[in-house]
N, C-alpha and C positions, 0 to 999 in steps of 0.2 A: 391398492387402489386409491380407495376413498381414505384412508388416513393421509395418503401422500397428496391428496387436494384440500385434505381439510387445513394441513400442515401448510401448504400453499397458500390457503385462504388468510390463515392468521395470519401469514409473513406480510402479505401482500396489504394488511391493516395493520401492521405495525405490534399485533397485541403479541409476538414471540419475538426474543430478542435470541434468536438462532445464527449461529456462525455460517456466512456462506461457504458451499462445499463444491468442488467443482472435481467431479469425478473423471475430469480430461486432464485432469493437472494444469490447469490454464483458469485466469480468471480475468472479467474486465471489469474496473473499479474507473468510475466517471470523478471527476474534479470542475466544480465550477467558478463562476466568479464572486459568489458568496463565502468562497474558503473551505468549502465541505467537501467529504467523500461521497457515496453514496452507497457504500457498504463499509461498515465500520469493525466487522469480525467476519476473520478467514480460518477455515479451517483446512490446513494441506492434508491431504490423504497420503500415510506412511508408505504406500504401494506404489506413489511418482518417485522416480530416478530426478527429475528435473521440473521444477514450478515455473510456470511462464506467468506475470503478472502485465498487463497493459494498462496505461492509463489512459482516457480518451478525457481530454478538455471539453467540457460541453459549453463555456462560457464565449466571450466573445472578445475579452479583452486582450490584448497582444503580451508574450511573455515577459516584455522588458516590464510592464506594471502589476501582471497577474499572472506570472509563471505558476507552474504547478509542475512538481516528479511525484516520485515515491522511493526513499528510504528505506529500508529495511534494515534494522538493528534487535538485539535482543532490548527487552524492555527497560533495564539498568543502564544500559547504553544509549538509551535515545537521545536524551534531553544533552547531553554530553555532544554526541557525533553531531546533533543536529548545530549546536555553538560551533564547534569547529568547522561544519560546511559552513556555515555565514561567512567565516574569516575567511575559508576558501574563495570565494565569490563564483561569478558567473561563468569564468571563465572554466571553474572547476564542475560546474553543474551544482553548486552548492554544496559540493561532498568535499572533504579531506582526501587530497590526493592518497592510494595504498591504506587507508582506515582500517584496522583487522577487526574494528568493530562492525562495520558494514558487511552485510549478507550481500546485498546487492542493491542495485541504485538504476534510475532511468534518468534519461535526458530532461531538460527541463523543456516546456512546451507550453506555446497559449491557444487562446481560445481558437477551437474548429482543429485542434492537431493532437495526434495519440500517438505514445511511443512504446515499447516492451521492452522487457528485460527477464532473464532468467536467471535461477540458482539451483545451487544443487539441493533436495531434500536432505541429502545426507548431513547436510549443515545445522538440522536442527536438530534439538533435542529434547523428547518427549517430557513433558512438565513444566518444560521453559516458556515463559509469557515472551514473544514478539511484537514489536511495533512497526509499524509503516507510516510515514509522516512523508509530510511535502517539506521540504530543507530553503524552498524560496523566503527570502528573509520577512518574518513576523506570523510565516505561516503555521508554523512546525506546532507550537501548542494548542492550535485550533484543526490540524488537518491532521487527523492521525485517528489510526484505527490499530485492533488486535490481529495477532496472525499466531496459530499454534498448529503442533503437531498433532493429526488427527490420527483418528485409527485402521 
């Protein structure tokens, strides 16, 4: 128990860059008007059959000017999927329709809103790094984090 509290204290101070773990197969990530996610690294327990990601927009700006979503791809596919998503436009949530590179994605939301999506953990491969990013135009290179399959 003491070790857990020490780890939590180190995480709170930013002294450790440990992935966020979600024993209940779900996580909530916050995005703000400064184009930042509050969690940059997620480890998905392989014991989960399905994993749920919730995005909470903690800013105040509307989705038309500061919309956020989460798109999950392999790290190798992230930049190309983001570029194709921008071309797809707002009507497609800035995600190319039926893009096989996209493991899962949320809708675009504005300040004060939240959105949730899930994906089958069986789609993830051990040893492969995945990236989640916001595909709203101009956000994808700033608003991103990594995701990996844990133990």
